[in-house]
N, C-alpha and C positions, 0 to 999 in steps of 0.2 A: 833873481837867483833861480837856478834850475833845481828841481827836486828829482832824485832818482829813487824810484820804487823798485825794490829788489823782490820779485815774487819768488817764493819757494814753496814746495810741496810735492808730494808724490804724483806720479803720472795719473791723470784723470781726476785730479782734485778740483780743476776749474781754473787753472792759471790763465790759459788762453782765453777763456770766456770772460774772466775779469779784465784781462788786458784789453780785449776788444771793447768792452763797455767803457773803460777809461779812455780809450782812443776816441770813442764817440763824444767824450767830453773835452777833447782837444789834446790829450796826451799823445806823445810819440811812443811807439812800441818797437822794442828790439827783442826778437825771439831767437834764441840760439838754435832751436830746432829748424827754424826757417833758414837760418844761415847755413846750417849743415845740409839742408835740402838743396840750396843754391850751389853748394860745393859738390853736389852729386852723390851725397850719401842717403841711403834709405834708412830713415829713423827707425823704422820697424825692426830692422836687423841690428841696430846699434851702430855706434860710430867708434872707430878704433881710437884707443886712448891717445895714441901719438898725434891724432888730428885735432884734439880738443884745444891745445894752445893756440892754433891758428884761428879756430872758431871764436875763442875768447878774445883774441886780439881784434878780430873784425868787429865783434860786438862792442868792444871798448871804443873803437873808432866811430861807430854809428851812434853810440850814446853821446860821445863828446861833440860830434858834429851835428846833432839833431836840431839844435837851436830852439827846442821846445821848453816851455816852462816846467812841464812834467814829462819825464821819460820813464817808461815801464820796461824793466828788464825781466823778461819771462823765460825761466829755465828752472829745472828741478833744483839747481843749486844744492847738490846733494850733501855737501859737508859744511861744517861751520867755517872751515878754512876758505871754501869757495865763496861763501857769503861775506866773510871778512875781507877778502880780496876786492869785492865790489864796493864795500863800504870805504876801504882805503882809496880805491880809485875815485869815488865820489869826492872825498875830502881833497885829494890831489887836484881835482878838476874844479874845486870851489863850489861843489854842489852839496845841497843838503841831501840826506838819504833816509829812507825808511825801509826796513825789511818787513815784508808781509808774508806770513806763513798761513797757507790755506790748509786747515786741519780737516781731515776726512777720515772716517772709520773705514775699515776694510770692506764692509758691506756696500757702502756708497761707491767706493772706488770700483768694486767688481760690477756694480750696476752700470756705472758710466762706461766702463770698458766694454761691457756687453752691448751697450747702445751706440758705441762709437761707430761712425761710418767713415771709411777712408775717403778723403777728399783733399782739396788744396790746403786746408788748415787742420785736418784731422788725420790721425794715423793710429793703427792698432799695433802696439808693440808685441813682439813675439814673447812667449812665456819666459824664455831664457833671458831676454833683455829686461823684461819687467822685474823678474826675480833679482837680477844683478843690481838694478837701480834701487829696489827696495832694500836689499842688504846693505848697500852703500849709504843710503840716506840717513842723515843724522837730524833728529828733531832739533830745532833751534833751542839754544840754552835760554833759561828763564830771563826775560827782560830784553833779549836781543832782537825780538821781532814782535810786531803786532799780530796777534792771533785772530784770524778770521775763519769762521766756521764755513766749510765748503757746502754745508746743507742750507745755508741762508740763501735767500734770493740774491741774484746778481745786483739788483737795485740796492738792497741792504748792504751788501759787501762794498759797493762803490761809495755809499754814504759813509760808512765807517772809515774806509780808507781815506777819503777826501777830508773828513773831519780831523784825521790825525796829522794831516800835512801842516 
């Protein structure tokens, strides 16, 4: 049976870093930001709301067709409704699912944003886009997600997440 790990958290909390570490352990990774870049959007400037349904559709296809024992879905997943959509998707696909919330305080997020270097897997969001995402983000409701501290080492995060599967 496939496990779907639904990563959620504010930009710069470490979702991509955790996803890549899990990928090293054999998980398949589906990143919505990567799909948007493939579709020609600059993440730094935001993606038009009208384009998200297609990105989400493509992500669903990739998750369903991955064939991996563990699939990591990496995206801010800003609202509880967004996260519930992926949980419902997992159930419909016969997958187990676990939502993982990377919790970070603003100081750590600011540090990581300052240190971010634009590259194939990194981008620096404009102030406007970052503020929009932060305003829209809903912290997962109690019990709906495994809370993982963004300040922990990646090794500890992987250990906690894999133990929860």
